[in-house]
N, C-alpha and C positions, 0 to 999 in steps of 0.2 A: 504493500500500500504506500502510495506517495502522498505527500502533503502538497496541496495546491494553494498557492498564495496569489490572490488578486489584490493588486494595489492600483486603485483608480485615482488618477491625478487630476484634480480640479484647479484650474488657474485662469485668472483674467488679470491683465496688467492694470495699473492705476490710471484709469481714464479721466481722472478728475483734474480739471483746470484749477490749480491751487489758488489762483487769484479770485476767480469767480465762484469757486466751490460748486462747480457744475460738472457732472459726468458727461463728457462730450460724446460718448458712445454708450449704447444700451445693453451691452452683452452680459453684464452681471445679472440684470433683471431678466433678460430673455432666456438665458441658460438656466436661471433659477426655475422658471415655470416649465421647463422641459427637462434637460438632463439632470440637474441637481435634485429635483423632486423625484423624477422617475427612478434614478439610481438608488436612492435610499428607500424608496417605497417598494420596488420590485423584490428586493432581498427579503422584505418582511414576509413574503409569500413562501419563503423557504427557511423555516426556523433553524434547520440543522446546518445551513450554509453559513460560512464565516467569510468576511472580506475586510479589506483595509482601504481607507480613503485618505488621500493626501489633499487636504484643503489648505491652499496657500494663504498665509497671513494677509497678503494684500487683497485677495478675494474676500476673505472674511471681513476685513476692514471696510470694504465698500458695501457689503451687505449690511453691516452694522450702521454705517453712516447713512445709507438710504433709509433704513428702518427708523432711525432716530431723527430723520429730517435734517441732518447736518449738511447733506449735499442734495442737489437736484439732479434729475435725469433729464437731459435736454430733449431726448426723443420721446420721453413720457410727457414733457410739456407740449411738444408738437401734437401728441396724440390727444391730450386732454382738451386742447383748444377747440371750441365749437367750430364746425366746418364752415358755418356761415360767416365766421369772423376771421378766417384765414387770410393773411396778406399774401402778396405775390411771392415774397422770399420764402415764406413757410410752405406755400404750395409747391414751390420748386424743390425745397428740401424733402418734402414727402415723396415726390415723384423720383427724386434721385435716390433716396435711402430706403423707402418702405417696400422695395422689392429685393433687399439684401437678405435673402433667405433661399433655401434649397428649392429651386424651381420645380424639378421633377416630382418631389415628394410633398412639397408644401405650398405650391402655387397651382400647378397644372390640374391636380385633382379637384380644384374648386373653381367652377366655371366663371363666377364673377371675378375672382382674383386674377385668373388667367386672362380674362377679357380686359381688365384694367391694365395689365402688363402689356398686352398686345397694343392697346391704344397708346400707351406711352412710347412703346417701341422696345423690342428685345435688346437692341443696342442703345446705350445711353449717349446721345449726342446733345450736349448742353444747349447749344443754340436752338436746335429743333424743339427740344423739350420746353425751353422758355417761350418760344413762339407759340407752342401748342397749349399753354396753360389755359387760354380762354375757352378751349373746347371741352374742358372738364367741368362738369356741373358740381354744385355743392354736394349733392347726394353721392356722386362718384368719389369725391374726396372723403366724405364721411365713411363710405364703404371701404376705402383704402385704409384709412386710419384704423378701422375695426379689424379688417382682415389681417393686416400685418401682425397685430398683437394677438389676434385669435389663433392664427396659424402656428404661432410659436408655442401655444399651450400643448403640453405633452399628454400622453395617454393617462397618466395619473391625475393630472389636472382635470381631464374630462370625467374621470371616474368620481372624483371628489366634488366636482361642480357640473352636474349633468346639463345645466343650462348652456354650457359651452358647446356641447354636442348639438343642442337645439339651434343655437345660433349658426353653427356650420351648416345645418340642414336648411335653415332659412336662406342663407347665402347672399342676400342683397337687401337693399333698402333698410339698412339698420337705422335705429334711432340713436340720438345722442345718449339717452339713458342706457341703451344696450351697450354702446361703446364704453361708457364710463364704468359699467359693471364689469366688463372684461378687464379694464385697467385696475379696478379695485381688487379683483381676484389676483392679479399679478402681485399687488402689494401684500395681500393676505398670505400668499404663498411665500413671498420673500421674507415676511415676518416670522414664518414658522420653521424655516429651514434649519437654523442653528440648533433649535431645540430638538428637531427630529434626529439630527445626526448625534447630538449629545445623548438622547434617549437610547439610540441604537447601540452606542458604546456602553452605556450603563447596564444594558441588559446582556452585554457580552457578545453580541453578534458581530460587531465591527470594532476595528481599532482605528483611531484617528492619528495621523502623523502630520508633520509640519515641514516647512521649507524656509530657508532664510527669508526675512520679512518681505522685502520688496522684490524677491525673485532675482537676485543678482547671480552672476556667474562668480561664485565665491572665490575660487582660486585666482581669478583676475583682479578681484578687489583686494585680495591679500597681497598679490604682487603680479602685475600684468606680464612681467618677464617670464613667468611660469609657462606662458603660451609657447615659448621657443622649445620647450622640452619635447613637444609632439609636432611642432611646425618649424623645424630648423631652417634657417635661411630666409625666413619671411621678414618683410619690413614691418616693424611694429611701431606703435606710437611712443611718445615720451613715457617713461616708466611711471606707472600708477601703483603705489605701494602703500596701502593703509590697512594693516592687519587689525587695527582697533575697530575699523568699520566692519570688517568681516565678523569679528566677535560680536559687535553690536547687532548686526543683522540676525544673528542666532539668538542672542539674548532677548531682543524685542519679540521675536517669533514665539519663543517659549513663554514669555510673560503674557502675551495676548491669548495664546492658546489655553493656558491655565485659567485665565479669567473667563473665557467663554465656555469651556468644557469641564471646568471643575478639577482638572488635574493636568499636570505638565505632560507633554508628549514624550514618548520613549523613542520614537523613530523619526528619521529625517530622510526625505527625498531631496537631496541637494538639487538646486535649480538645474534642470536639464541633465541631471545625473552627474554634475560636475564635481570632480574630486581632485585632491592633491594631498600628499602625506602631511603637509603642514597644517591641514584642517583638523586632523585627528585630535590634537590637544584642545582645540577650540570646542569641538563637539563634546568631549568628555567634561570640560569645565562648565558647559551650559546644560549638562544633565542628559544629553543625548546618549542612548545606549546602543543604537544601531543606525546604520544608514543603508540605502539601496543605491545601486548604480547599474551599469550595463555590462553584459558579458564580455564585450571587447575590452573593457577596462580591467576585468579580472584576468583575462588571458594575456594581455600586455603586461600586467603586473607579474604574472608567473614567469614570463620570459626573462624578467630582470631579477627574479627572486633567486638567491644562491641555492636554495634548497631544491629548485626545479631545473636548474640549468644543465644538469647532467642526464636528464631523461625527458622523453617526450611527454607532453601534457595531454591527458585524455580529456575529451570534451565533457565527460561525465563528472569531472571535478566541479562543474558549474552547479550541480544540483545538491548543494549543501550550504550550511552557514560557514562563515569565515570570521576569524579574529584578526583585526588589522591593528598593527602597532606602529607607533612613531614617536620618537623623542620622549620615551617613558610613559606615554599614554596609549590606551587601546580601547577600541569599540568593536562591536560586532558588525557584520555586513552580509547582505544578500545581493546577488547580481541577476538581473533580469534575463530570462530566456527570450532571445530576440525574435526568431521567426514566428513563433505562435503569438507573441504579443503584437507584432506588426500585422499578422493575419487578422486579428480581432479589429484592430484600428483602421485597417485600410481595405481589406478584401472581403471580410465576412458579409458586408452589406450587398455585395455583388452576386451573392448566392441566396438560395432560399434559406430562411431561418433554420429549418431542421437540417438541411445539408451542411450549412456552415457549422452548426453545433456538433453534428456528427463528426465532421472533419477534425474539429478541435478536440473532442473527447477521445477520438481514436488515437491521436498523437499523444495526448496526456496518458492514456492507458499504456501505450507503447513505452513511453519513458518510465512509467511506473514499474514495468517489468525489468528495466535495466538498472535502476538505482537501488541502493540498500533499502530494504523494507523498514518502515517506521521512520527512518531518519532522512530519507530522500525528500527534497523539496523542489517544486517547480514554480519559480517566481514569474508571474505574468503581470507586467507593469506597463501601464499605458495611459494615454489621455482618456479621461472618463467623461468628456462632455462633447467634443466636436464631432466624434464619429457618428453619433446617433442621428444626426440630421440626414445622413446618407442612407439610412434604413427606411424602407417604405412605412414601417410600423413604429419607427422610433427606437428600434432595437428590442422591443418587448418580447417578440417571439424567440429571438436568438438567446437573450439573457435567460429567459425562462427555461429554454431547452438545455442550456449549459448548466444552470444552477440545479435544475431538476435531475439532469444526468449525473451530476456529482453526488447529489443527495441520495440517489437511489443506488449508487455504486460504492457503498462504504467498504467493500472488500478490496478495492483497488485504488480509489481516490478519496482523499479526505481534505476538505477545505479548512483553513485555519487562519488566524491572525498571525502576524509576524512575531509579536511578543510571545504568544503561546508557543509557537514553534521553537523559538530560541530558548524559552524557559525549559521546555521539555528536552530539547536537543542542543545543548551548548556546543558551539563550534569546537571541533577537534583539530582543526588546521589553522595555521596562522600565516598571514601575509606580512612580510617585513619590508617589502619594497613596493609601495603602492604607486601605480601609474597615475600620471596627471592627465586628465582628459574628461570629456563629456560623453553622453550616450550617443552623440552624433559624430561618427567618424573617429571616436576616441581622441578628439582634439577640440580646439576652440575656434576652428576656422569660421564658423557662422558669425562669431561676435567680435573678432579682432583680426587685423592684418590687411583689410582692404582700405582703400583711400577714405571712404566715408566713415567707416568704423573707426579708423585711426584718428580722424579729425574729431569725432565725438569724444573719444577717450582723452584727447589732448585738452578739449574744452572742459571736460569733467575734471581732469587733473589740475588744471590751472585754477578752477573755481574752488576745488577742495583745498589747495595750497593757500589761496586767498583767505578762506574761512579760518584755516588753522592759524594763520598769522594774526587775524583779528581775535581769535580765542586767546592766543598767547599774550596779547596786550592787556587782557583783563577788562576791556571796556564793554564787552557784551553783557547784557543782563541774562540771567538764567533762561528766561523765556526766549530771548533772541537766539541764544546758543542752541537750545533744544529744537526750536522751530527751524533754524537754518540747517542743523544736522539732518532733520527729517527730509528736507528738500534734497540734500546730498544723497541720502539713502535711497530716496525715490529715483533719483537720476542714475544711481548705480544699477537699477533693475535691468535685466537681460533683454526685455522686450524692445527697448529702443534700438539696441544693436542688432536684434534679429532682422529688423526691416531695413537697416542701413546696408549698403553694399549690394552686390549682384545676386546674392543667394535667394532672397525672397522679396516679393513685392505685393502691395495691396493698394486698393483704391484710396486708402487712408494714410499712405506714406507721409504726406505733408502734415497731417494732423499729429501723427506720432512724433515727427520731427519738431513741430512747434511745441508740443507738450514737454519734450525733453529739454529744449532750450529755455522754456518758461521756468522749469524747476531751477535751472542754473541762474537765470536772471533774478529769481526770488531770493537767492542766497545773498546777492549783492544788495538788494533792496532792504532785506531784513537787517543787514549790517550797516545801513545808512549810506551806502555807496551807490555809484552809478555803474550799471552793468556795462561791460565792454561791448563795443559796437559789433564785434565778431559774433555775439550771441543773437544778433538780429539777422544774420545771413543764414539762409537755409543750408542744412548739411546735405539733405537728400535732393539730388538734382536729376535723377533718372526718370525718364518717362517709361511707361509700361511697354515692354518688348512684345512683339507678336509671339504667339505660342509656337508656331511652326513657320517654316519658309515654304513657299510654293515653287514648283519647278520653273526654271528659267530657260530650258532648252530641251529638245527631244533627246532621249537617251536610248541606247540599245546595248545594255550590258550583257556579258556572257553569263549563261546559266549553267555552265559545266563545272562550277566550283572554283574557277579561276578568280583572281582578284587583281583589279587594276584601278588606280586612282581615277584615271580618265574616264572609265566606264560610267562613273556616277557624277562626273563634273556637271554642274547645273541642275542636279536633282533637287527635289524638295527635301526638307529634313525636319526631324523632331527629336528632341532629347528628353527621355523620361525624367520626370522631376522638375521640369522647367515651369510647371504650373503650381508648384507648392506654395502654400500660404501659411496658415498658423500651425500646421502639422508637418512633421518630417518623417519620411520613410527611408530606412537605411538599406534594406535588402531588395535589390532589383536584379532580375535575370537579364533583362534587355537594357542595353546601354545606349543604343542609337537606332533610329529608323530613317531610311532614305527611300524616296519613291519618285516615280515619273512614268513617262510613256513614250512610245513611238507611234507610228500610224496604226499598228495592229495589236500592240501588247501593252499591258500595264505591268510595271516592274516594281518590286519592293525588296529592299535589303534590310535585314534585321541583324544587328550586331549583338552578340551575347557576351555577358560577363563570364559565364561558366556553362558547362554542359549540364543537362538535367533530363531525367526521364519524364518528360512532360510533352504536351501538345501545343504547338503554336497555331493560332487561329487568326486569319485575316477576316474580320467581320465587315462585310460591305453593307452600307445602309442606303446608299443611293447609287444607281437608280432603283435598286430593289434589294431586299434582305437576302444575302447569300454569304456563304462561308467557303474559305479555302483552308484546309487543315494539313499540317505537316508534323510528323512525329520527330521530336528532337532526340529520341533515344539513340539513334544511329548517326547523328551528326558529328563529324570528326573535326570540323573547323569551328572558328569562333564567330561565324556569321552564316546566315541563310539567305540565298537568293531565290526569289519566286517570280515567275512570269505567268500572267493570266491573259488569255486572248480577250480583247475588248468585246468581241462578238458574244462570248460566253456571258459577259456581264450585261449584255444588252445595250452596249454603248457604241456610238458612232460620232465622228466629228469632234467638236469641241464641247462635248457634254460635261456635266458636273458629276464628279465622283466623290463619295464620302465613305470613310472607312476607319476602323480602329484595329489595333493589334492586341491579342490577348494571349496569356499563358494559362493553360488549364491542365490540372493534374488530378487524376482519379475523379473526374467530373466536377472538381472544385475550381472556380476561377480564382487564380492567384494574382494576376496582374492584368491591367487593361490600360492602354494608351491610345490617345490622350484620355485622362481620367474622367473629365467632365463632359466633353463634347467631341464628336469625331473630327478627324482631319477632313476638310472639304476643299476641293480645288477644281479648276476647269482644265480638262485635258487639253494638251497642245495639239493642234491640228497639223496636217501635212504641209500647209502653206505657212506655218508659223516661222520656220527658218527664213523663208523668203521675205516675210513682212518685217523681220527683225534683223535682216542682214545689213551689216555695215562694213566699211573698209577702214 
């Protein structure tokens, strides 16, 4: 029997404009009425199942501030406003923002909501939308205000408040009273969340863990030069080294957690699984008994550990607890099983709930047969909020099937809290050389080392140095000191750096950039000084890049397994992962897709990171639903070339073709690219070369 540990990570960055005390984005409230409520409620249906929840302090702070009326939710203000009283700017804001929701699962199923989206336009063109404001009636804006907030309500909210289901059935012509009731329900749910999680822990069904307060990459706050350990040769910013801030982020997290839940947390999910040996003494001093990180960090640690350098490391070393020591201090640790954790977060929703659950349970049982009975542990650690929007039913069917499967299989699988596991099975092995890195790539590439990221770190470092100089003069009052430090701690959060640089992009890059610089400006203002002009200059300068490139010339590559750079010159291209947003996926089989055509054939090249006993499927969506399947079991090269006659696809001339590429294993869809919408392009006709010929 193996111990299965679920650690569901719940996090939202600090969206609050510190000057206006307004949450400029609504995701704390909206995830509350969906994922946060659903996740703590569905587990109540399985009293013998145990789970762990990581509620970040900065998330809890915003829940608390919203409940106490200490901050306002800007999008809630827009929603509360009577539709008849909306001014032009607010109407524009509604049309821009109130379709920021999963369209397939939460817009298309509701005819009125889908109708409003189509009227606005599936692609948001600012000038067109502004010109079209006059064509939206007051009732249409009222329905939009209602639908956006109604659609976010999860399956538990509908069970607790049946009137939500009735409103969804009604579908249109909502009244102001009905809209206000939806928003009141949002606030009622928000007000109940902390007590629900506390009650679940008090009855012993869940354990609540914490994270450094404002979700910083703690090793980089301790000393940004640590990044060079796993990214040698990279150009880094001016050194940022404030170990006392790293300690404070832990202390503040423990203090708030104890105040909200009645006891201090035992466990820590370091922000983004980021660890370094120097953090071990800080954890021990703050009362943290264990931390969790990623399997790559474990295996990179073992590569450097003297006790393991003389022998190969078996992957089964992962499925146990560890004691980690440094500089006279030690804490326990668990390391996440990556492939199954990523499957839940990224691919389970692409399969039926039962099939996805069966796939997960099968692999858990297989691992259970390989690890020591009673002491083996399988840590599944992942985002506990963002994934559920991609499930048609909000994840209810999948979670119930998984929890139910574990509850009924007590002979092979046993779910437990991390504290219970470590208490009954103290680690028998010790790491003496802990790797420095995060759960993403086992390094800190996402947050440091690119031009925008480095500039942000430099501005943060100069502001922190300025504040310390003011503190050292003794001229700041205790309130000034404490408030200015909170602004620094907020600016140390990882989320700002996540969106800087080329790795990730969002429609709200400029807003995140502005909030980051506002925190730094506030430090100077609180100290009675004028902020440097550099803080008025945006850091983020990138515009959104296209998801894929379309072909620029006709191609006729060889299909006999040969490889030539020139064969694919001018082909269209897509790189998996280029559409990533708030979530990161590490394991991908496909590294690159190229495509194009000549007069008679459509060609596609798929580059593979590794070989696998799986099936590659090219799923055509336009002009009709068709599939081409290739077994990868016998593929000897690192790429696959496929040619499909255009006639077989029902295509002629310069028609439009739309497709996705999938990896399927044992009937379970593991990868799909692009993830959100297919590649769509116009075939190049035979006279294309003549029309585009130049000397």
